[in-house]
C-alpha positions as CSV (number, residue, x, y, z in Angstrom):
1,M,47.2,41.9,169.0
2,R,46.7,44.4,166.2
3,N,48.3,42.1,163.7
4,S,46.3,39.2,164.9
5,I,43.0,41.1,164.3
6,R,44.2,42.4,161.0
7,D,45.2,39.0,159.8
8,Q,41.9,37.6,160.8
9,L,40.0,40.4,158.9
10,L,42.1,39.9,155.8
11,K,42.1,36.2,155.5
12,T,39.7,35.8,152.5
13,P,40.8,37.5,149.3
14,V,38.1,38.6,146.8
15,K,38.2,36.3,143.8
16,D,37.0,37.0,140.3
17,L,34.1,35.1,138.9
18,H,34.4,33.6,135.4
19,L,31.9,32.2,132.9
20,R,32.1,28.4,132.7
21,K,29.9,26.0,130.8
22,D,28.1,23.3,132.7
23,T,28.5,25.0,136.0
24,K,26.2,23.6,138.7
25,I,24.2,25.8,140.9
26,K,26.0,24.5,144.0
27,D,29.3,25.4,142.5
28,L,28.1,28.9,141.6
29,I,26.8,29.5,145.1
30,D,30.0,28.2,146.6
31,S,31.9,30.8,144.6
32,F,29.7,33.5,146.2
33,K,31.7,33.0,149.4
34,S,34.6,34.8,147.9
35,I,33.4,37.2,145.2
36,G,32.9,39.9,147.8
37,G,29.6,41.4,146.6
38,F,27.2,41.9,148.3
39,S,24.3,39.7,149.2
40,A,26.0,36.8,147.4
41,A,27.9,35.8,150.5
42,H,24.7,35.7,152.5
43,L,23.2,33.4,150.0
44,A,26.2,31.1,150.3
45,D,25.8,31.2,154.1
46,A,22.1,30.3,153.8
47,C,23.0,27.2,151.8
48,S,25.5,26.1,154.4
49,I,23.1,26.7,157.3
50,V,20.2,24.9,155.6
51,T,22.4,22.0,154.7
52,E,23.7,21.8,158.3
53,M,20.2,21.9,159.8
54,L,18.9,19.2,157.4
55,E,21.8,17.0,158.4
56,D,21.5,17.6,162.1
57,E,19.7,14.5,163.5
58,N,18.3,16.4,166.5
59,C,16.9,19.3,164.5
60,L,13.2,19.9,163.7
61,V,13.0,21.9,160.5
62,L,10.3,24.6,160.5
63,M,9.3,26.7,157.5
64,S,7.0,29.7,157.4
65,I,5.7,30.9,154.0
66,T,3.4,33.6,152.8
67,A,0.6,33.0,150.3
68,N,1.9,35.3,147.5
69,I,4.6,32.9,146.5
70,I,2.2,30.0,146.3
71,A,0.5,31.8,143.5
72,T,3.7,31.4,141.6
73,G,5.5,28.2,140.5
74,I,7.2,28.1,143.9
75,R,4.2,26.1,145.0
76,G,5.7,23.1,143.3
77,L,9.0,23.6,145.0
78,I,7.4,23.7,148.4
79,S,5.5,20.5,147.6
80,D,8.9,18.9,146.6
81,L,10.5,20.0,149.9
82,I,7.8,18.1,151.8
83,K,8.2,15.0,149.6
84,N,12.0,15.1,149.9
85,K,12.1,15.3,153.8
86,M,13.4,18.8,153.8
87,V,10.7,20.4,156.0
88,D,8.9,19.0,159.0
89,I,6.3,21.6,159.9
90,I,4.8,24.5,157.8
91,F,3.4,27.7,159.2
92,T,1.4,29.8,156.6
93,T,-1.7,31.9,155.9
94,G,-5.1,31.1,154.7
95,G,-4.2,32.4,151.3
96,T,-1.8,29.6,150.8
97,I,-4.7,27.1,151.2
98,D,-6.7,29.2,148.7
99,H,-4.0,29.1,146.0
100,D,-3.2,25.5,146.6
101,I,-6.8,24.4,146.1
102,A,-7.4,26.7,143.2
103,K,-4.2,25.7,141.4
104,S,-5.1,22.0,141.9
105,Y,-8.0,22.5,139.5
106,A,-7.3,25.5,137.4
107,N,-4.4,27.6,135.9
108,Y,-3.0,30.9,137.0
109,Y,-1.2,32.9,134.3
110,C,2.0,35.0,133.8
111,G,1.2,38.7,133.5
112,S,2.8,42.1,134.3
113,F,2.8,44.6,137.1
114,D,1.8,47.3,134.5
115,I,-1.5,45.9,133.2
116,D,-4.4,48.2,133.4
117,D,-6.3,47.1,136.5
118,E,-9.6,48.7,135.5
119,M,-9.4,46.7,132.3
120,L,-8.7,43.5,134.3
121,R,-11.7,44.2,136.5
122,E,-13.9,44.4,133.4
123,E,-12.4,41.2,132.1
124,E,-13.0,39.5,135.5
125,I,-9.3,38.8,136.0
126,H,-7.6,39.3,139.4
127,R,-4.0,40.5,139.5
128,L,-1.5,39.4,142.2
129,G,1.6,41.3,141.4
130,N,2.5,40.0,137.9
131,I,0.3,36.8,138.2
132,L,-3.1,36.8,136.6
133,V,-5.9,34.9,138.3
134,P,-9.2,34.4,136.4
135,K,-12.2,35.1,138.6
136,E,-13.7,31.7,137.9
137,S,-10.4,30.1,138.9
138,Y,-10.5,31.6,142.4
139,G,-13.4,32.4,144.7
140,P,-16.2,30.4,143.0
141,L,-13.9,27.4,142.4
142,I,-12.6,27.4,146.0
143,E,-16.1,27.6,147.4
144,E,-17.3,24.7,145.1
145,K,-14.4,22.4,145.9
146,L,-14.2,23.2,149.6
147,H,-18.0,22.6,150.1
148,T,-17.5,19.2,148.4
149,F,-14.6,18.4,150.7
150,L,-16.6,19.5,153.8
151,E,-19.6,17.5,152.8
152,K,-17.4,14.4,153.1
153,V,-15.6,15.3,156.3
154,I,-18.7,16.4,158.2
155,K,-19.9,12.7,158.0
156,T,-16.9,11.8,160.2
157,K,-17.2,14.4,162.9
158,E,-18.1,18.0,163.4
159,K,-15.2,19.5,165.4
160,W,-11.7,19.6,163.7
161,S,-8.4,21.2,164.3
162,C,-7.2,23.2,161.3
163,R,-4.2,21.0,160.8
164,E,-6.4,17.9,160.8
165,L,-8.9,19.4,158.4
166,L,-6.1,20.3,156.0
167,W,-4.8,16.8,155.9
168,E,-8.3,15.6,155.2
169,I,-8.6,18.0,152.3
170,G,-5.2,17.0,151.0
171,K,-6.4,13.4,151.0
172,Q,-9.1,14.4,148.5
173,I,-6.8,16.3,146.1
174,S,-5.1,14.4,143.3
175,D,-2.8,17.1,141.9
176,E,0.8,15.9,142.4
177,N,1.9,19.6,142.9
178,S,-0.5,20.2,145.7
179,I,1.1,21.2,149.0
180,L,-1.9,19.9,150.9
181,R,-1.7,16.6,149.2
182,S,2.1,16.2,149.9
183,A,1.6,17.3,153.5
184,Y,-1.1,14.6,154.0
185,L,0.9,11.9,152.3
186,N,4.1,12.7,154.2
187,K,2.4,13.6,157.5
188,V,3.8,17.1,157.6
189,P,1.6,19.4,159.8
190,I,0.5,22.7,158.3
191,Y,-0.6,25.3,160.9
192,V,-2.6,28.3,159.7
193,P,-3.3,30.6,162.7
194,G,-5.2,33.2,160.6
195,F,-7.2,30.7,158.5
196,Y,-10.4,32.8,158.5
197,D,-8.6,35.6,156.7
198,S,-9.0,33.8,153.3
199,A,-11.5,32.3,150.9
200,F,-10.8,29.1,152.7
201,G,-12.1,30.6,156.0
202,T,-14.9,32.5,154.4
203,H,-16.2,29.4,152.6
204,I,-16.2,27.4,155.8
205,I,-18.8,30.0,156.9
206,T,-20.8,29.8,153.7
207,F,-20.8,26.0,154.0
208,N,-22.1,26.2,157.6
209,E,-24.8,28.7,156.5
210,K,-26.0,26.3,153.8
211,Q,-26.0,23.5,156.4
212,R,-28.0,25.6,158.8
213,L,-30.7,26.5,156.3
214,K,-31.3,22.8,155.5
215,G,-31.0,21.7,159.1
216,G,-27.7,19.8,158.5
217,K,-24.6,19.5,160.7
218,I,-22.2,22.4,161.1
219,I,-18.4,22.1,161.0
220,S,-16.3,23.9,163.7
221,I,-12.6,24.6,163.7
222,D,-11.0,24.5,167.2
223,Y,-7.6,26.1,166.9
224,S,-6.9,25.4,170.5
225,I,-6.3,21.8,169.4
226,D,-3.6,23.0,167.0
227,M,-2.0,25.0,169.8
228,K,-1.9,21.9,172.0
229,E,-0.2,20.0,169.2
230,L,2.4,22.8,168.8
231,S,2.9,22.9,172.6
232,N,3.6,19.2,172.6
233,I,6.0,19.4,169.6
234,F,8.0,22.3,170.7
235,F,8.5,21.0,174.3
236,I,9.7,17.7,173.0
237,A,12.0,19.0,170.3
238,N,15.7,19.2,171.0
239,K,16.9,21.7,168.4
240,L,15.0,23.9,166.0
241,G,15.8,25.2,162.5
242,G,13.7,27.9,160.9
243,I,13.5,28.8,157.2
244,I,11.5,32.0,157.3
245,V,10.2,33.2,153.9
246,G,8.5,36.6,154.1
247,G,6.9,37.9,157.3
248,G,3.6,38.4,158.9
249,I,1.6,36.0,161.0
250,S,3.4,32.9,159.5
251,K,6.8,34.2,160.6
252,H,5.6,35.3,164.0
253,H,3.9,31.9,164.8
254,L,7.1,30.1,164.0
255,I,9.4,32.3,166.1
256,W,6.8,32.7,168.9
257,W,6.7,29.0,169.6
258,S,10.5,28.8,169.3
259,Q,10.9,31.0,172.3
260,F,9.6,28.2,174.5
261,R,12.7,26.2,173.6
262,D,15.0,29.2,174.1
263,G,14.9,30.1,170.4
264,L,16.0,28.7,167.1
265,D,19.4,27.0,166.7
266,Y,19.4,27.8,163.0
267,A,17.6,30.6,161.2
268,V,17.5,31.7,157.6
269,Y,15.4,34.8,156.8
270,L,14.4,35.8,153.3
271,T,12.4,39.0,152.9
272,V,12.1,42.3,151.1
273,A,10.6,44.1,154.1
274,V,12.5,46.9,155.9
275,E,13.2,47.0,159.6
276,W,13.1,50.8,160.1
277,D,9.3,50.8,160.3
278,G,9.4,48.4,163.3
279,S,7.4,45.7,161.6
280,L,7.9,42.1,162.4
281,S,8.2,41.3,158.7
282,G,11.3,43.4,158.4
283,A,12.8,42.5,161.7
284,R,16.3,41.0,161.4
285,P,17.4,37.8,163.3
286,R,19.3,39.8,165.8
287,E,16.1,41.5,167.0
288,A,14.6,38.0,167.7
289,I,17.5,37.3,170.0
290,S,16.2,40.0,172.4
291,W,12.8,38.2,172.5
292,N,14.4,34.8,173.2
293,K,13.2,33.6,169.8
294,I,16.6,32.9,168.3
295,K,19.6,31.8,170.4
296,P,22.5,34.1,170.6
297,Q,24.9,31.3,169.5
298,S,22.6,30.2,166.7
299,K,23.7,30.0,163.0
300,K,21.7,32.7,161.3
301,V,21.6,34.7,158.1
302,F,19.4,37.4,156.7
303,I,18.9,37.8,152.9
304,Y,17.2,40.9,151.6
305,S,15.7,39.3,148.5
306,D,12.7,38.2,146.4
307,A,12.2,34.6,147.6
308,T,11.1,33.5,144.1
309,I,14.7,34.0,143.1
310,T,16.6,32.9,146.3
311,L,14.5,30.0,147.5
312,P,15.0,27.9,144.4
313,L,18.8,28.8,144.3
314,I,19.2,27.7,147.9
315,F,17.3,24.4,147.6
316,Y,18.7,23.4,144.2
317,A,22.1,23.8,145.7
318,V,21.3,22.0,148.9
319,Y,19.5,19.2,147.2
320,D,22.7,18.5,145.3
321,I,25.0,18.4,148.4
322,V,22.9,17.2,151.4
323,N,23.9,13.8,152.8
324,E,20.8,11.6,152.1
325,N,21.5,9.2,155.0
326,K,21.8,12.1,157.5
327,L,18.7,13.7,156.0
328,N,16.7,10.4,156.4
329,L,17.8,10.0,160.0
330,R,16.9,13.5,160.9
331,K,13.5,13.1,159.3
332,Q,12.8,9.8,161.1
333,N,13.6,11.5,164.4
334,A,11.5,14.5,163.6
335,Q,8.6,12.3,162.5
336,K,8.7,10.5,165.9
337,I,8.3,13.8,167.7
338,I,5.4,14.9,165.4
339,N,3.6,11.5,165.7
340,S,3.9,11.3,169.4
341,S,2.7,14.9,169.8
342,I,-0.4,14.5,167.7
343,S,-1.3,11.1,169.1
344,T,-1.3,12.5,172.7
345,L,-4.4,14.6,171.9
C-alpha cells in the first residue's frame, strides 16, 4: 500500500522550461502542468476545465465579472467571448454597464497607481487603479447617452426587466467592442442584481425626475422579472459551468442560483481576495461545497491572480484548442434553454 501511494505521488517529474521561438500560448500553458511552480499548474488546470465545459453539450456556461476589468482592454475580450459562443449568461455589476456605455463613445487612458490624486482632481480626471478616466468621458456622458436611450424605449413600454433593458440599450450602441451590443446581437442575458449602485442606476432616476417635471412617462425596472427568468433557466439546465472573475455581488448571484441545481459541475475562480477575512470574494471553491453551490465531485480550480493577466492567457489558449463543432452544439443547446426560459414570461 505504501509503495502504491508513493508511486502515485511521484508520477509527474518536474520538467525544465526552455525558451523557444514561435511558442504558442496553448503550448506554454500546457508546459505549466509539469514545471512545478507554483500557480502555473492551476492555470493549466483552468484551461483544461474551461475547455471541457465549453465542449460539454449539456453545460450552461456562466460568467461573473466585476466592473474594474471592464475599464481595461479586457472589455474587448469579454465581448469576443460572447461573439464566439464561449459564454451563455453574464452576471455583473452596474459599473460594468457604466464603463461599457462610456467606452462606446469615449476613450479611457493608461496611467499609473502613483499619480497625484489631488492633481487629478484639479484636472478633472478620475483614477481607477492605473486607468485614467476624464470626467467628461464618464458621468455626464453616461447620463446624456442613457437619457437618449431611455427616451426611445419609454415609447415601447414603461416597465422593464434589467436584462431586457440592457438588450435594448445594446441595440442602440454601434461600437463593435461593446459588451451590451454583443449580448444583444447574440442573445446572451446580462443580469445586474445591484444595478442602482452605478451611474447607470443613478441616471435612470435622473431621467425619471426629468420626465416627472414635464409630465412624461416614467420608466421602472422590475428585477423580479429577471429573477423569474433565472429561476426558469436554472431549473431547466442540466449541468452548470462557472467562470468567476473577482468576487462581490456578481460572484454571489452566480453561485447562489447554482445551489438550486445542486451546485456547479465546473468552477474556475480568479481572484486576488483573501479568504481569512471571511469574505465571499476571497472564499475558495471548497467553501461553496458546504453551501451546495459547487458539487463535491465538480472539476474546480482556484487561481490567486490578477484577471487582466490570467483571463487572456486562459482564453487565448482555449480558443486555439476547443473543438468548434462541440462548442457550437453546446451553444445551440444552451440557447434553447435561454430562449424557452425568457419566452415563458
